[in-house]
C-alpha positions as CSV (number, residue, x, y, z in Angstrom):
1,M,0.0,0.2,0.0
2,R,3.2,2.1,0.4
3,D,4.7,1.5,-2.8
4,L,1.1,2.5,-4.2
5,F,1.0,6.1,-2.4
6,I,5.2,6.8,-3.4
7,G,4.1,5.4,-6.8
8,L,1.4,7.8,-7.3
9,F,3.1,10.9,-5.5
10,E,6.1,10.2,-8.1
11,K,3.6,11.0,-11.0
12,L,2.1,13.5,-9.4
13,V,5.5,15.5,-8.6
14,G,6.0,14.8,-12.5
15,V,2.4,16.5,-13.4
16,F,3.4,19.3,-10.7
17,V,6.8,20.3,-12.8
18,I,5.3,20.2,-16.1
19,L,2.5,22.2,-14.9
20,I,4.8,24.5,-13.3
21,C,7.1,24.7,-16.6
22,I,3.3,25.5,-18.3
23,G,2.8,28.4,-15.9
24,V,6.1,29.7,-16.8
25,L,6.3,29.6,-19.8
26,V,2.2,31.4,-20.3
27,G,3.1,34.1,-17.7
28,T,6.5,34.6,-19.9
29,V,4.2,35.2,-23.2
30,V,1.9,37.2,-21.1
31,A,4.5,39.7,-19.7
32,F,5.6,40.3,-23.2
33,L,2.6,41.2,-24.5
34,A,1.6,43.5,-22.0
35,P,1.7,47.2,-22.4
36,A,5.2,49.0,-21.5
37,P,4.7,50.2,-18.2
38,N,3.6,46.5,-16.4
39,G,5.2,44.0,-19.4
40,G,7.5,43.9,-21.9
41,P,10.6,42.1,-23.3
42,L,12.3,42.8,-20.2
43,A,9.9,41.3,-17.7
44,A,9.1,38.5,-19.8
45,V,12.7,37.6,-19.8
46,A,12.7,38.0,-16.0
47,I,9.7,36.0,-15.5
48,L,11.1,32.9,-18.0
49,I,14.7,33.8,-15.7
50,G,13.1,33.7,-12.4
51,G,10.2,31.1,-13.4
52,S,12.8,28.7,-14.5
53,V,15.1,28.4,-11.6
54,Y,11.7,28.3,-9.5
55,A,10.9,25.0,-11.3
56,I,14.3,23.8,-10.9
57,L,14.5,24.1,-7.5
58,I,11.2,22.7,-6.6
59,G,11.2,20.1,-8.9
60,G,14.7,19.1,-7.7
61,M,13.5,19.2,-4.4
62,M,10.8,16.6,-5.0
63,Y,12.5,14.6,-6.5
64,L,15.6,14.6,-3.9
65,F,12.9,13.9,-1.2
66,L,11.6,10.7,-3.5
67,G,15.2,9.6,-3.9
68,V,16.2,9.8,-0.2
69,Y,12.7,7.5,0.2
70,H,14.1,4.9,-2.1
71,N,17.7,5.3,-1.0
72,T,16.5,4.8,2.8
73,K,14.5,1.6,1.6
74,R,17.4,0.1,-0.1
75,T,19.5,0.4,3.1
76,A,17.1,-1.1,5.1
77,E,16.8,-4.0,2.3
78,A,20.6,-4.7,2.6
79,I,20.9,-4.7,6.2
80,E,17.8,-7.0,6.6
81,E,20.1,-9.2,4.1
82,L,22.9,-8.9,6.2
83,A,21.5,-9.5,9.8
84,K,20.3,-13.0,7.7
85,R,23.7,-14.0,7.3
């Protein structure tokens, strides 16, 4: 049951990262098309760079947490195997 939730969470993280990337791209286009005082090319580039850094950091942290779970699980299995010897 726990593996089911972890598997679903992995899929959810993937979808969440894709949605963040799509949101960054849409925000960039909207900022580029906005009138000059509130938007323009400079604002679009700033949103693209800032949003990309945000997506990389958030997605990386989520995948890091999943990696910690998998490494802990493998370590526990290895210790159990050593204990049987």
